[in-house]
C-alpha positions in Angstrom: 4.8 14.2 22.2 2.2 13.7 19.5 2.2 10.2 17.4 4.0 10.0 14.9 1.8 11.1 11.8 1.4 7.7 9.8 0.5 6.5 13.2 -2.1 8.9 14.0 -3.8 8.4 10.3 -4.2 5.0 11.3 -5.3 5.0 14.8 -7.8 6.8 13.3 -8.7 4.9 9.7 -6.9 1.3 10.3 -9.5 -0.5 12.8 -11.2 -2.7 10.4 -8.2 -3.1 7.8 -7.5 -6.4 8.3 -10.6 -7.8 6.7 -10.4 -5.8 3.7 -6.5 -5.5 3.4 -6.0 -9.6 2.7 -2.4 -10.5 0.5 -3.6 -11.1 -3.5 -1.3 -14.5 -4.3 0.0 -13.0 -7.4 1.2 -10.2 -6.0 2.4 -12.0 -3.1 4.8 -13.9 -5.1 6.6 -10.7 -7.0 7.4 -9.4 -3.4 9.0 -12.8 -2.1 10.8 -13.3 -5.7 12.2 -9.6 -4.8 13.0 -10.8 -1.3 15.6 -13.8 -3.0 17.5 -16.0 -0.3 17.4 -13.1 1.8 16.6 -15.1 5.6 16.7 -11.6 8.0 14.0 -9.7 6.8 12.6 -6.5 8.7 9.2 -5.0 7.1 8.9 -1.8 8.0 5.2 0.2 8.0 4.0 -3.8 8.4 0.5 -3.0 9.3 -1.2 -5.9 10.1 1.4 -8.3 8.3 0.1 -7.9 5.0 2.7 -9.7 2.3 4.6 -10.6 5.2 7.1 -13.7 4.5 5.6 -16.8 6.7 8.3 -19.0 4.4 10.4 -19.3 7.1 12.4 -16.7 6.8 13.3 -14.8 10.3 11.4 -11.6 10.5 11.1 -8.7 12.7 8.2 -6.3 12.0 7.9 -2.7 12.7 4.4 -0.9 12.8 4.2 3.0 14.3 0.1 2.4 14.9 -1.0 0.3 18.0 -4.0 -0.1 15.9 -2.9 -1.9 13.2 -0.1 -3.7 15.7 -3.2 -5.2 17.1 -4.7 -6.3 14.2 -1.5 -8.4 13.8 -3.0 -12.3 13.8 -2.2 -15.3 16.5 1.4 -15.9 15.3 2.5 -13.7 12.6 6.2 -12.2 13.5 7.6 -10.3 16.0 6.2 -6.7 15.8 7.8 -2.9 17.6 6.8 -0.1 17.7 9.2 2.8 15.4 8.8 5.0 12.6 10.8 4.7 9.6 13.1 7.5 9.5 14.6 6.0 13.0 14.8 2.5 12.7 15.8 1.2 16.1 18.2 -1.4 14.6 22.1 -1.4 14.2 23.4 -1.0 10.9 23.5 -4.3 8.6 21.1 -5.7 11.2 19.1 -7.7 8.4 19.5 -9.1 4.7 16.9 -7.4 3.6 14.0 -4.8 4.3 10.3 -5.0 2.7 8.1 -1.4 3.2 4.7 -2.7 1.4 2.5 0.6 0.5 4.0 2.2 3.0 6.4 5.0 2.0 3.6 7.2 0.7 3.0 8.2 5.0 6.5 8.7 5.8 6.4 12.1 7.0 10.6 12.1 5.4 10.5 9.6 2.3 14.2 9.9 1.8 15.5 9.5 5.3 13.4 6.4 5.5 14.8 5.0 2.6 18.4 5.6 4.0 17.6 3.7 7.2 16.3 1.1 4.9 19.8 1.3 3.1 21.6 0.9 6.9 19.5 -2.1 8.8 20.2 -4.3 4.8 22.1 -4.5 1.7 19.2 -5.5 -0.2 15.7 -3.6 0.2 12.4 -4.2 -1.5 9.6 -1.8 -1.7 6.1 -2.2 -3.0 4.7 1.3 -3.9 2.4 3.3 -6.6 3.4 5.8 -8.8 0.9 9.1 -8.5 0.3 9.6 -12.1 -1.8 6.3 -12.4 -3.7 6.9 -9.1 -4.6 10.2 -10.8 -6.5 9.3 -13.7 -8.0 6.9 -12.2 -12.0 6.7 -13.3 -12.8 6.6 -9.1 -10.9 9.9 -8.6 -10.8 11.4 -12.6 -14.8 11.2 -11.9 -16.2 10.6 -8.6 -14.0 11.8 -5.7 -10.9 13.8 -7.8 -10.0 15.3 -3.8 -8.1 12.2 -3.5 -5.6 13.0 -4.9 -4.4 15.8 -2.7 -5.1 13.8 0.7 -2.1 13.2 2.7 0.3 10.4 1.4 -1.2 11.3 -2.0 1.9 12.0 -3.7 4.5 9.2 -2.7 8.0 9.7 -4.6 7.9 7.9 -8.1 9.0 4.1 -8.5 11.9 5.5 -10.1 13.0 8.3 -7.4 13.2 5.4 -4.5 15.3 3.1 -6.8 17.6 6.2 -7.6 17.4 7.1 -3.7 18.3 3.4 -2.8 21.4 3.3 -5.5 19.8 1.6 -8.4 17.4 -1.1 -8.7 14.9 -2.8 -11.2 11.6 -1.4 -10.5 9.0 -4.1 -11.7 5.2 -3.4 -12.8 3.0 -4.9 -10.3 -0.4 -6.2 -12.8 -3.5 -5.6 -10.7 -5.9 -8.6 -11.2 -9.7 -8.2 -12.2 -10.4 -10.2 -9.0 -7.7 -8.7 -7.2 -8.1 -10.0 -3.4 -6.4 -7.3 -1.9 -8.3 -4.1 -1.0 -6.6 -1.2 -1.9 -6.7 1.7 -4.3 -7.2 0.6 -7.6 -8.5 -3.1 -6.7 -11.9 -3.2 -7.7 -11.3 -1.6 -10.7 -13.9 -3.6 -12.8 -16.0 -4.4 -9.9 -16.8 -1.1 -8.7 -19.9 -1.2 -6.9 -18.0 -2.7 -4.4 -16.8 0.8 -3.6 -20.4 1.7 -2.7 -19.5 -1.0 0.8 -18.3 1.9 3.5 -16.7 -1.3 4.8 -14.8 -1.4 1.5 -13.9 2.3 1.4 -12.4 2.1 5.5 -9.6 -0.3 4.2 -8.7 2.3 1.4 -6.8 5.1 2.9 -7.3 7.7 0.1 -10.9 7.9 0.9 -11.1 6.8 4.5 -8.9 9.9 5.2 -11.4 12.1 2.9 -14.7 13.7 4.8 -17.6 11.1 5.1 -20.4 12.9 3.6 -18.6 13.9 0.9 -17.5 10.1 -0.1 -21.0 9.2 0.8 -22.5 11.8 -1.9 -20.0 11.1 -4.7 -20.9 7.5 -4.0 -24.6 8.0 -4.9 -23.2 9.4 -8.3 -21.8 6.0 -8.7 -24.7 4.1 -7.5 -26.8 6.0 -10.0 -24.1 6.2 -12.8 -24.0 1.8 -12.6 -27.8 1.9 -11.9 -28.2 4.1 -15.7 -25.0 1.8 -17.1 -23.4 5.7 -17.9 -20.4 3.6 -15.6 -20.2 0.9 -18.3 -20.0 2.9 -21.6 -17.5 5.3 -19.6 -15.4 2.9 -19.2 -15.8 -0.1 -21.5 -12.5 -0.1 -22.6 -11.9 -1.9 -18.9 -14.6 -4.3 -19.4 -12.6 -7.2 -21.5 -9.7 -6.3 -19.4 -8.0 -9.4 -16.9 -5.6 -7.3 -15.4 -4.0 -3.6 -15.7 -1.5 -1.6 -15.1 -2.5 0.4 -12.4 1.2 2.2 -11.1 1.8 -0.3 -8.4 5.6 -1.3 -8.4 7.8 -3.1 -7.1 11.2 -1.4 -6.8 14.5 -4.3 -5.8 17.6 -2.4 -4.8 20.6 -3.4 -3.1 22.2 -7.2 -3.2 
């Protein structure tokens, strides 16, 4: 049987993921606040463990990719192999579920969300609105192909909340010095995208042909050296944070 789609993606591109995808403390606070008093938490699509609670709660992680599971640090929560659409747990096994930057890789997002509701009364989803990604300067001016890679069109945060039975949708601002290396993280530090190791931690870039991305990064380097990038994006240079479409969806009780 072939591996699940999300496992296959990260088995191929996720080998250095833990190096550049470290939790940003400001985003981590929003995630923990959304979990509220929940003590038994299932982290679905847990990856290398970013944003996993480490504050004394009982946490079980679920991750389909062996490559990602192998990067979990010593002492992190126990992690089982599995997929969101068929959670290997009975009904109401947990107080809350958490999934972080994961649902865009689920083959059937609604089925996965149904499973979250089945195993816990509270569901917390950190995700993104694809409309914001598609107008990001990196996509707009350099790699428009990133708008079409697998996982580029998740349900909108509002659709996620609606499918989970209603809930709050909170803006997650991206600070200019964001620690986590996700897609928008370097919006005011464009030179970071020239680093292949940084790009390897961004699924929307890592899934594209390497030679294509390299050629576009040559163009970016040229625009940085000439000042064209700075002129084109002058409105960003005075900002300390931006709304890049990242959202925490908090549903249930």
